[in-house]
N, C-alpha and C positions, 0 to 999 in steps of 0.2 A: 742325158736327156735334159731338155729345158728350152727356154726361150732366151735369146741373147740379142743385144743391140750390136749389130755388126759394124756400125760406125762409132760406137762407144767402147771400143776395145773389148768386145765380147762380154760386156757387163750383163750379168744375169738380170732378167726382168720377169714380171709375172703377167699373165693374161687375166684381164678383168673385164666385166661388162659394165659400161657406163649407164647413166640414167636413161639414155635414149635406146638402150638395148644393143649398142654397138660393142664389138669385141675390141679391146684396146690393150696394148702392151705398155705396162707401167713399171717404173722402178720402185724403190723403197719410199715409204711414207715416213717423213721425218718431222718431229716437233722441234722448232727452232726458237730458242729463247731470244727475245728482243732486248737490245740495250735500252737503258732508261729513256733516252731522248726519243727513240723510235717508238717505244711502247706508249709514251705520253702522246706523241703525234698521231698514232694510229688507234689509240684507245684499247690496245690489246696487250696482253702479257706475253703472248707468243704467237707464232705463225705455224701453220701446218702445210707442208709442201709434199707433193708426190712427184718424183722425177719421172719424166717421160723418156721417150727415145731421144737420142741426140738429133737435134734439128740443125741443118746446115743451110745457110743462104748460098745458093749457087750463083756464081757471077759470070760463068762462061761455059761453053761446051767442054772445054778442056778440064775445067773444075769438076763438072758433072762426071766426066770420065775418070778423074782421080778418085772421086768418092765411090764410084762403082768398083774400082780396083781395090780400094781399102776394104770395102765391105766383102768383096770376094775373097780377099786374103784372110779374113777372119772366119770364113766358113769351115765347117768340119769336112775333111776329105779323107779318103782311104782308097785302097786298091780294089778293083773289080775285074771281072773277066773282060770288060770293054775298055777301060782305061786305068792307068795307074794313079790318076788324080780325080776319081769319081766323087761327086758331092755326096755327103752323108746327111745333108740338112736341106730343108726347104728355106726359101728366102722370099720376103715380101719387100718390095721397093715401092715406096709411095712418093710421088712427085706432086706437089701441090703448088699451083700458081696463085699467089695471093697479092694483095695490095696493102698499102700503109694503113688504111682505116680498119681492115680486118685484123692486122697484127696489133694495132692499138687496142681494139675491143677485146681481143683475146688476152692481152697483157693486163688490162684493167680488170677483167673477169677473174683471171688467175690471182691477182693481188687481193681482190675482195674475198674470194673463196679461201685464200690462205690465212687471212687474219680473222675471219668470222669465228672459228672455234675459240680463239684467244679472247675475243670480245664477249662471246657467250660465257666463257669461264669467268671473266671479270664480273659480268652481270649476275651470275649464279652466286658468287662470293659476296657481292655488294650490289643489291638490286636498286641502283639509283636511276632516276629519270634520264640523266645525261648519258649513261651507258646504254639505256634502252633506246634512246634516240639514235645513238651511234650504230647500234645493231640494226635498227630499222633502215638507216641510211645505207648500210652495207648490203642488206637484203634487197633494197631498191636498186642499188648498183648492179648486183648479181642479176636481177631480173632484166634490167635495161640492157646490160651487156649480152646476156644470153639471147635476148630477142634480136639484138644487132648482129651477133655472130650467126644466128639461125637464118637471118634474112640475107646474109652474104654467102652462106654455104648450104649444101644440101640440095635435094631435088628441085625445090621451087626456085632457088637461086640459080641453079644450073639451067633450068628452062628459061628464066629471064635473061641470063647472059646469052644463051643461044639465040633468042629472038632479037637481041640487040647487037649481035656479033661482037660481044665484049670478050676481053681476055680474062681467063680465070678458070678454075676447076681443079680436079684431082685426077691423077692417073695412077693406078695401082697395078704393078706388075708382079706376078707370082712365078717364082722359079722352083719347080718341084725337084726334089732330090733325084739325082741320076739323069736329069734331063739337060745337063750342061752340053751346049753345042756351040756356044760363042767362043771363038778363038782368042778374044781379047784377054 
């Protein structure tokens, strides 16, 4: 029993609820020590990262089909009275159409969130005005990027794209165990 990343070689992940109340699959949270130059540049002693599910940029229909085959190969299967390769697991396939500004905002947000604990730790040890300003700048970046991401995804953004006939959005497919009927 468990939750596994089918594109990430069945790496075990955990289900967690994020700040917005959404259920997310996340990997291990890791504290990464920064080298001296990076620590000085970022004003943090360390970064904290939480691995997500493997994300793949799809470049063609054939590439999408390859990713489907890889994920299907990592599913748990067993014999049943109906077939000898019946699925023993549920699968969720999420396809998200995004653009460069959304990717950039997510990357900047992730970077700021990862170094915030290291800056907080530095401030707790040495409460200097310079570190406090760095922490305030990181919090402002997190707030700005969160607003930017929220404006590009979610129900309001979906409605805006629909009214503009713009490209974008998320498609989530759920494959329930035992419901395999695709011959691919």
